[in-house]
C-alpha positions in Angstrom: 151.2 -32.1 -26.8 152.2 -29.3 -29.2 154.0 -26.0 -28.3 150.9 -23.9 -29.1 148.8 -25.8 -26.6 151.5 -25.5 -24.0 151.8 -21.8 -24.6 148.0 -21.3 -24.2 147.9 -23.4 -21.1 150.7 -21.4 -19.6 149.0 -18.1 -20.3 145.7 -19.4 -18.8 147.5 -20.6 -15.7 149.3 -17.2 -15.4 146.0 -15.4 -15.8 144.3 -17.5 -13.1 147.3 -16.9 -10.8 147.1 -13.1 -11.4 143.4 -13.2 -10.8 143.8 -15.0 -7.5 146.5 -12.5 -6.4 144.3 -9.6 -7.3 141.5 -11.1 -5.1 143.8 -11.7 -2.2 145.4 -8.3 -2.4 142.0 -6.6 -2.5 140.4 -8.4 0.4 143.4 -9.5 2.4 142.2 -13.1 2.6 142.3 -16.3 0.5 139.5 -17.5 -1.6 137.0 -19.9 0.0 138.2 -22.6 -2.4 141.4 -23.3 -4.2 140.2 -24.2 -7.7 142.0 -26.5 -10.1 142.5 -25.5 -13.7 141.8 -27.9 -16.5 142.7 -26.8 -20.1 141.5 -29.0 -22.9 143.1 -29.0 -26.4 139.9 -28.0 -28.2 138.9 -25.2 -30.6 136.3 -22.6 -29.9 135.4 -20.7 -26.7 134.5 -23.0 -23.8 134.5 -22.0 -20.1 132.9 -23.7 -17.2 133.1 -24.5 -13.5 132.2 -27.8 -11.9 132.2 -29.1 -8.4 132.9 -32.7 -7.4 132.6 -33.4 -3.7 134.9 -30.8 -2.1 137.0 -29.9 -5.2 136.2 -27.2 -7.7 137.6 -27.2 -11.3 137.7 -24.3 -13.7 137.6 -25.5 -17.3 138.9 -23.7 -20.3 139.4 -24.8 -23.9 142.7 -23.8 -25.4 140.5 -22.1 -28.0 139.6 -19.4 -25.4 143.1 -17.9 -25.9 142.8 -18.1 -29.7 139.5 -16.3 -29.7 140.6 -13.6 -27.4 143.9 -13.1 -29.2 142.1 -12.9 -32.6 139.7 -10.2 -31.4 142.5 -8.1 -29.9 144.7 -8.6 -33.0 141.8 -7.2 -35.1 141.2 -4.4 -32.6 144.8 -3.5 -32.8 144.3 -2.4 -36.4 141.5 0.0 -35.6 142.3 3.7 -35.1 139.6 4.2 -32.4 141.3 1.9 -29.9 145.0 2.3 -30.8 145.4 6.1 -31.1 146.7 8.1 -28.3 148.8 7.5 -25.2 146.2 5.4 -23.4 147.6 2.2 -24.9 151.0 2.7 -23.4 149.9 1.6 -19.8 151.1 -2.0 -20.0 154.9 -1.5 -20.1 157.7 -3.1 -18.3 160.0 -0.1 -18.8 160.0 3.2 -20.6 161.2 1.8 -23.9 158.8 -1.1 -24.0 155.6 -1.0 -26.2 152.4 -2.8 -25.3 151.1 -5.3 -27.8 147.7 -6.9 -28.5 148.8 -9.9 -26.6 149.3 -7.8 -23.4 145.7 -6.7 -23.6 144.5 -10.1 -24.5 146.1 -11.4 -21.3 144.4 -8.6 -19.3 141.1 -9.8 -20.7 141.9 -13.4 -19.7 142.6 -12.2 -16.1 139.2 -10.7 -15.9 137.6 -13.9 -17.3 139.4 -15.8 -14.6 138.2 -13.4 -12.0 134.7 -13.8 -13.3 134.9 -17.6 -12.8 136.5 -17.2 -9.4 133.6 -15.0 -8.3 131.1 -17.7 -9.1 133.0 -19.8 -6.5 133.4 -17.0 -4.0 129.7 -16.0 -4.2 128.8 -19.7 -3.6 126.8 -20.1 -6.8 127.7 -23.7 -6.9 126.0 -24.2 -3.6 123.0 -22.0 -4.0 122.2 -23.1 -7.6 121.6 -26.9 -7.4 123.7 -27.6 -10.4 127.3 -28.6 -10.2 128.4 -27.4 -13.6 128.1 -23.7 -14.5 128.6 -23.3 -18.2 129.7 -20.0 -19.7 129.8 -21.1 -23.3 129.3 -24.5 -24.9 127.7 -25.3 -28.2 126.9 -28.9 -27.0 125.5 -28.1 -23.5 121.9 -29.2 -22.8 119.9 -26.2 -21.7 116.9 -28.2 -20.4 118.1 -27.6 -16.8 117.9 -23.9 -17.2 114.5 -24.1 -18.9 113.1 -26.2 -16.1 115.3 -25.3 -13.1 115.1 -27.0 -9.7 113.5 -25.0 -6.8 115.7 -22.8 -4.6 114.5 -22.6 -1.0 113.0 -19.1 -0.3 113.0 -18.0 -3.9 109.7 -17.5 -5.7 109.1 -20.0 -8.5 108.7 -17.2 -11.1 112.2 -16.1 -10.3 113.9 -19.4 -11.1 114.4 -18.8 -14.9 116.4 -15.6 -14.1 118.8 -17.2 -11.5 121.5 -17.9 -14.0 121.4 -14.4 -15.5 121.6 -12.8 -12.0 124.5 -15.0 -11.1 126.3 -13.9 -14.2 125.8 -10.2 -13.3 127.0 -10.9 -9.8 130.2 -12.5 -11.0 130.6 -9.6 -13.5 130.2 -7.0 -10.8 132.6 -8.6 -8.3 135.2 -9.3 -10.9 135.0 -5.8 -12.3 135.3 -4.3 -8.8 138.5 -6.1 -8.2 139.9 -5.7 -11.7 139.3 -1.9 -11.9 140.7 -1.2 -8.4 140.5 2.1 -6.7 139.3 5.3 -8.3 141.7 8.1 -9.0 141.5 11.0 -11.4 145.1 10.1 -12.5 143.7 6.7 -13.6 141.0 7.8 -16.0 142.8 6.5 -19.1 143.7 3.3 -17.3 140.1 2.8 -16.2 138.9 3.2 -19.8 141.3 0.6 -21.1 140.7 -1.8 -18.3 137.0 -1.5 -19.0 137.7 -2.2 -22.7 139.5 -5.4 -21.7 136.5 -6.5 -19.7 134.0 -5.8 -22.5 136.1 -7.9 -25.0 135.1 -11.0 -22.9 131.5 -9.9 -22.6 131.3 -9.4 -26.4 132.8 -12.8 -27.1 130.4 -14.5 -24.8 127.5 -12.7 -26.5 128.7 -13.7 -30.0 129.3 -17.3 -29.0 126.0 -17.6 -27.2 124.3 -16.4 -30.3 126.2 -19.0 -32.3 125.0 -21.7 -29.9 121.4 -20.4 -30.3 120.9 -20.0 -26.5 118.8 -16.9 -27.0 120.4 -15.5 -23.8 118.6 -18.0 -21.7 121.5 -18.3 -19.3 123.3 -15.0 -19.7 122.3 -11.3 -19.8 122.9 -9.7 -23.1 126.2 -8.0 -23.7 124.3 -4.7 -23.7 123.0 -5.4 -20.2 126.5 -6.4 -19.0 128.0 -3.3 -20.6 125.2 -1.1 -19.0 126.2 -2.5 -15.6 129.9 -1.9 -16.4 129.1 1.8 -17.2 127.1 2.1 -14.0 130.1 0.8 -12.1 132.4 3.4 -13.6 129.9 6.1 -12.8 129.5 5.0 -9.3 133.2 4.8 -8.8 133.4 8.5 -9.6 130.5 9.4 -7.4 131.5 7.4 -4.2 133.1 10.4 -2.3 129.7 12.1 -2.2 127.4 9.1 -2.1 125.2 7.2 0.3 123.7 3.7 0.3 119.9 3.5 0.1 117.6 0.5 0.3 114.8 0.3 -2.2 112.7 -1.9 -4.4 115.8 -2.8 -6.5 118.0 -3.5 -3.5 120.8 -1.5 -2.0 122.0 1.2 -4.3 124.6 3.9 -4.4 122.9 7.3 -4.7 124.7 10.6 -4.8 123.8 13.4 -2.4 123.2 15.7 -5.4 124.2 16.0 -9.0 127.9 16.0 -9.4 130.1 19.0 -10.1 129.2 19.8 -13.7 132.7 20.7 -14.9 134.4 17.7 -13.4 131.7 15.3 -14.4 131.9 16.5 -18.0 135.7 16.0 -17.9 135.2 12.4 -16.6 132.5 11.7 -19.2 134.7 13.0 -21.9 137.7 11.0 -20.8 136.1 7.7 -19.8 132.4 7.2 -20.2 131.7 8.5 -23.8 135.0 7.2 -25.2 134.2 3.8 -23.7 130.8 3.7 -25.4 132.6 4.3 -28.7 135.1 1.6 -27.8 132.3 -0.8 -27.0 130.7 -0.2 -30.4 134.1 -0.8 -32.1 134.7 -4.0 -30.1 131.2 -5.3 -30.8 131.4 -4.4 -34.5 134.9 -6.0 -34.9 133.6 -9.1 -33.1 130.5 -9.2 -35.2 128.3 -9.1 -32.1 125.5 -7.4 -33.9 123.0 -8.0 -31.1 124.8 -5.6 -28.9 124.6 -2.8 -31.4 120.8 -3.4 -31.7 120.3 -3.5 -27.9 122.0 -0.2 -27.1 120.4 1.7 -29.9 121.8 5.2 -30.4 125.1 5.6 -28.6 123.6 8.5 -26.6 120.6 6.5 -25.4 122.6 4.2 -23.1 124.3 7.2 -21.5 120.8 8.8 -20.9 119.6 5.5 -19.3 122.7 5.4 -17.0 121.8 8.9 -15.8 118.1 8.0 -15.4 119.1 5.0 -13.2 121.3 7.2 -11.1 118.9 10.2 -10.6 115.3 9.3 -11.5 113.0 9.6 -8.6 110.5 7.1 -10.0 112.4 4.6 -12.1 110.2 2.5 -14.4 110.9 0.6 -17.6 108.9 2.9 -19.8 111.2 5.9 -19.2 114.3 3.8 -20.3 115.4 4.0 -23.9 117.5 0.8 -24.3 116.7 -2.9 -24.0 119.9 -3.3 -22.0 118.7 -0.9 -19.2 115.3 -2.6 -19.2 116.7 -6.0 -18.8 118.9 -4.7 -15.9 115.9 -3.2 -14.2 114.0 -6.5 -14.7 116.8 -8.6 -13.1 117.6 -6.3 -10.1 114.8 -7.4 -7.7 115.5 -11.1 -8.4 119.2 -10.5 -8.0 118.6 -8.8 -4.6 116.6 -11.7 -3.3 119.3 -14.1 -4.4 122.0 -12.0 -2.7 119.9 -12.0 0.5 119.4 -15.7 0.4 123.1 -16.3 0.0 123.9 -14.1 3.0 125.5 -11.3 1.0 122.9 -8.7 2.3 122.5 -7.7 5.9 
């Protein structure tokens, strides 16, 4: 076993440990299952969960670390992501400087959280399939094309179950990873979101290589749209209420936010993150993301439409990302209710 593999395995174990700690600190309770980590000495990006009897295993290829490191190393050379003080957050002391590896490790922590949320949300129990594949060029997709029935779920929803489960895992992992909102954390929130989107972009690119045609995962654009929505809702929570509607339970603000403060938040977090996402996707050669979101202003307009439109329909949305989100939401809500996550 060579030193490089040992180093990659150690970093993945540390990332999983940090992810577990973040979950337990956030909720004050242990995970419903204590997963084992299995790292294989293989190239490429492979991540999966499998359940055997009562044990759950998270599988990563050692190539996961190489792929994430490579993208962050490339991003480190871009002026868009590396200019300004926002990259100085990960420091052990005042004299230390953050590196691309520090941010790669942050991305790995979110990836581990994403996998843990598949377990915590009981996807391995609801979905009658004991091996959830994130990325694999050799995986047989016939199961997803002809999925087994799920009690209480309409047949026409079955082909969307995997995509909804991915969005659920994304949202829960992001909620834990981003932590609490504070105006003093705007730069930190932006960078944490960039760490998240690095993984989403890699999954998009690798799924395209595997010719899955996004049968099992939402597009990176849809995942990024959901991430932006999360950041907007974090900001609006103090003046928001929960409403039940056709798309499920949503956070709706009492009124439009204070214009000056919202413009400041958008300028510091939302709009720069859209630029970051374009840079990340371009660097990763995830061209499909750039096509899905269209003009950079369009996705922002769709976020605002989702938040404030009285009669939200697909024909008023500008991006394919927002339209896929809207298409998945009713199915996602039915799945959450069946799993007991909705009262």
